N, C-alpha and C positions, 0 to 999 in steps of 0.2 A: 265528256262522258257524264252520264247522270250520277254515277257513283262518286265522281270527283267534283260535283257541283258545290260551289261555295254558298252555303245556305244562309249564313248570317251576315247581314250587311248593315252598315251604318251610313245613312244618308243625312248630310248636314247642310244647312243653309245658314252661313255666317257671313258677316261683313267685316268691317274694320273695327270690331269691338276691342276694347282695352283688354290686353292679355293678362287678365287677373282671374284666377280660378280658386276663389275662396268664398265662404259664406258671406252674405251681405254685412253682417255685424263685425266681420274680422278684416275688412279691407284696409283699415288703418294700420294693421299689424304686419300683413304679409304682402309681398310682391313675388310673382313667379317669373323666372327667366329661363328660356331654353327648355321648357317643359320638365326640367329635372332639378334645378338649383334654386333653393329658396333663400332670399336675402332678407334679413330681419331689419326693419327700420324703426328705431326708437322704441324697442320692445319694452324697456324698463318703464318709460313714461306711460306707455299704453297699459301695461299691467297695473301700475299704481293707480290708474284712473278707474279700473274695474272694481266693482264692489262684490263682497262676499265670495272671494276666491277661496275655495276649500278643496284642495287636491287630496285625493284618496291615496294614501301611501301603501304600496304593496298590493294593489288591487288584483293584478294578474296572478301573482305568486301566492298570495295569502287568502284572498277573498274568493276568487273564482273556483279554486279547487274544492271549497266547502259547499258550493251550490249543489243542491239535489238535482237529479236529472230534469225534472220538470221546471225548476228554476233556471237551469242553464239554457234549456230550450226557449223559455220565455224571454230571457235576456238577449240571447244571440240568434234566435230564430232557427236553430238547427240542434239536433241531438248531439251528445258527446261523440258517439260513434261516427256520425257524419263529419263532425268537426275534425276528428283524428284523421279520417280519410282525406279531407281537404288539406290538412297540414302535410300529409304525405306527398301530395302532388307538388307542393312547393318545395318541401325539404329535399325530395329526391330528384329535383330538376336542376341541371347545370345552368338553366336560364334564370334562376332566382338565387344568385350567390349572396352570401352574407358579407357585404363590404363594410369597411370602417365607417362608423357613424359620422354624421356631419360635425365639423369642427373638432375632429379628433375624439369625439365621444364614442362610447361603446355602441355597436350597431343594435338596432331594435330587433329582438328575436322574432323569427317567423311566426311563432304562435301568437305573440303580442300583436304583430301587424295584422294578422287575420282576425283576431278578436276585435281590434279597433274598427276594421272595415265592416265586419258583420254587425257591430253595434251601430255604426253609422247607417248602414243599409236598412237595419231593422226598425229604426225609429225616426223621430223628428228632432232630436236634440241638436243644439248648435255645436259648432266645432269647439267653441270655448268650453262648454260643459263636458264634451267628450274628452278634451284635453285634461281637464281637472280630474275626471274619473280615472283616467289611465296614467296620471302623473307625468304628463309630457306637455310639450309646447304645442300650440296650434299648428305651427308649421310641420311638426312631426306627424300629427294626425293626418294632415293633407298629404304628406309624403307617403305614409302607410297606405292610405286609400288609393293613391295614384299608382303605387307599385303593384298592389294586389289586383286592382282592376286591369291594369295593362297586362299583367301576366295571364289573367283569365282570358282576355280577348286574344292574346297572341298565341297562347299555348294550350288552352283548354276548350275554347269555343268550337274549333273544328272537330274536336273529339266528341263533344257532348251535344251539339246541335247538328244532327245528320239526317239526311233524307233516307227512308227505308228503301232498300233494293233487294232483289232476289228473294230468298226465303223470308227475310224480315218483312218485306213488302207484303207477301202472301199472308203472313201471320197477322199483320196489321189489318188487312182486308177481312180476314176471318173473324177477328175480334169485333170489328164494327158490325159485320153481318150477324153475329151472334146476339147483338143487342135487340134488333127488331127485324132482321131479314133484309135490310137495305144493302144491296150488293156493291162491291167494287170501290169502297171508300178507303182512301189512303190517309186522309186527314181532314180536319175541320179548320176552315180559314175565317178569320175576322180581324178587326182592328180595335184598338183601345186607345184612349187619350191619357197621356201622362201629364199631369198638371205641372207647369213650370212658372217661374216668374217672368215678367215681360222682358224679352230680349231687347238690347239696345238698338239692334238693327232690324228694321221692318217689323216692329212688334205687332202691328195690326194683322199680319199674315198668320200669326199664331193663335188668334182668337177663334175658338171653335163655335159651333152652333149653340153650345150651352153657355157661351159668353165668358169663358176663361181661357187663358193662354195655355197651350198644350203642345206636346209633340205626339205624333202618331207612332204607335207600335203595331205593325202588322205581323201576324204569326199564324202558323199552321201547327196543330197538335194532333197526337194520336189518342187512342181511347184512354190511356193512362195520364192524359194531360201533359205529356212530355212534348216540348216544342221540337218540331222537325225542320222548321224554317222560321227565321226572324228577320225583320227589316224595320229599322227605327230611324227617325229623324225628320220626317216630313212635318211641316207646320200644321197645327190643328185645324186650320181653315180648309185644308185640302180634302176633297171628297175621297172616300175609301177606294172607289174605282180608279181614281187618278193615282193614288199611292200604289195600287197593284200594277197599273200600267207602267209605272216608272221603276218598279222593282225587277230584279233579274228573274223572279218567279214567273212573270208574264211571258218572258222569252223562252224560258226553259221548261215551263209547266207541261207542255205536250210530251216532251222527251222524258221528263221525270215521272209522269203519271202513266205513260204508254196507254195501255187499254183500261187502266183504272181512272180514278178521278178524286178530286177533293170537293168538299161541299162548302157553300157560303150562303149568306142571306141575299136579299133582293138588291142590296147596294152594289152588287158585283154583276158583271156581264156573264150571261150563260155561254159556256164553252163546252166542248166535248170532254175536256179535262177538268172543268169547273162547273158543277151542277148547282143551280139555284132553285128556289121554290117557284111554283106557279103564282102569278099575280092574282090575288083574290079580288076579282071584279064582281063578286056576288053570284057568279054563275058557274062555279067550279063543279066538275063532275065528282061523284063519290071516289073514283080512283085518284083523281087529282088531289082531293082533300086528304086522302089516305097517304099519298106521296108526301104532301107537305107536312103532315103530322110526323111521319117517320123521319123525314129529312130534318125537321126541327129537333127531334129527340136526339139525333146524333150531333147536330150542330151545336147544341147547348154545351158540349164538352169544352169548346174553346172559351166560352164565357166563364165556365168554372175555372179553367186554367188561368185566365186573367185575374179572376177573383182571388185565387190562391197566390198568384205572383204578388199582387198588391197587399194581400193580407200578411204574407210572410215578410216581405220586404217593404215595410210601410213608408220608407223614404220615397217610393214611387207614387204615393198619394199626394205629395206636394214636394216636387224636386226643385229646390232653389240652388242653382249654381249660376255663376256669372257668365259662363260660356255654354253655348248650345252644344258644342262638341263634347264637353265634359258630361252633360246630361245624357247624351246619346250613349256614351261609353258606359255610364253607370247603368242605364236601362239594359243594355246588352249583357253586361256582366251579371245582372240579376237574373236574366233569362237562363244563362249558363248554370248559375247556382241553383235555380229552380229545378232544372233537369237533374242535376247531380243529387239533390235531395230526394226527388222522386225515384230515381234509379237505385238509391240506397234505402228506399222504403222508409224514409223519414216521416214522422207524423205529419198529417195534413189537416185534420179536422179542426184543430184550434186556430188554424191560420186562414181558413176559408172565410172571406169577408162577405157575409151574406147581406150586409147592408149596402153593398156597392151597387148603386143604381145606374152607373154609367154604361155598363155593358147592355146593349140593346140593339135591335135591328137598325142598321144605318139607313140613311136617306136612300129610298129606292131610286134606281136609275130612271131617267125619263124615257119615254117610248122612243126607240131609235129606229131609223130607217133600215139599218143593217140588222139582219137576223141570221144567226148561225143555224142553218137548217139541219145540219148533221147533229148539232147539240139538241135541237128540238126533238128529233127522231129518237135520240138516245134516251132523253128524259121521258118521252112518252112510252117507250118500250119498257123502261124500268117501272113506271107507274102501272102499266098493265099487268106486270108480273109480280108486283108486291103482294 
């Protein structure tokens, strides 16, 4: 059923990479086994070799409470009210118990784990520097991030990335229509590249047409830039249309949209449930140009959503993890947090990355022998009535 559709998917292409999930500069300190247990090898020797280690004592309990609202938002990329709501999801869940700390130490408070993770997602600091700021070991930083991200994916994603159905679908269509009269839009679809470091397995497959290694994030959003579908993990070299064809949205799109549709640029195939612009061959009619103009004005929302996502969670501007799987999980967790912030009306203007030039029309599909005649008729009918 459409209402039960699982909208957020992680697609991962990994080989026999070494199972190490730490920042590049920290590989001599940490090894990860069984996805949960961190074993520290020669920590003392490693720490003695580091220069200028200045841990902040009492940062969470003494410094953070004194931050003004704007300082807190700038540091952790969310307002205090949104942060408290996030804490509530973790604190009130039986799926995020406070167990005894590693090695018999006191467990890290939920508040601290969330602050550490938000700091990591919101900037480009190394694990070492984050550990010093929060007065903990590198392994604890990694463990905090892992626990918070896993909880978001397992217990919050299905709640906050959902496809609109029933009355909610009608309200979404009405909001799009109120923008410029374009009827029947449920969402705007596009893809964006998340820069990563070269994977050890098949690195050439991840080099995109802008010549850097990346993962693809495909998403659909509504008029408020809230994601209603996300799909992450395909290598950057993959064409947008191929990513769509391999996602569950391609199979379920007709059922999810029913008589409505989503819109996308010319990189995607025209379908009755997926409307694209007319190809500009220099001979478009006035009504076709008008259709393209209004189509583009609505489609730009997804580009702004990606800009906001990367502006708030700056880790996505250059995501360096040793495992592709970890990168995919972080991307999806950021999408969930993005939605929560928007639904809580958290500030957005300071996080919109207006200098992000990555979001643009994808490579147009080549002329294909197969043409969806029903989709052509639907598009022409909309163009005549706009």
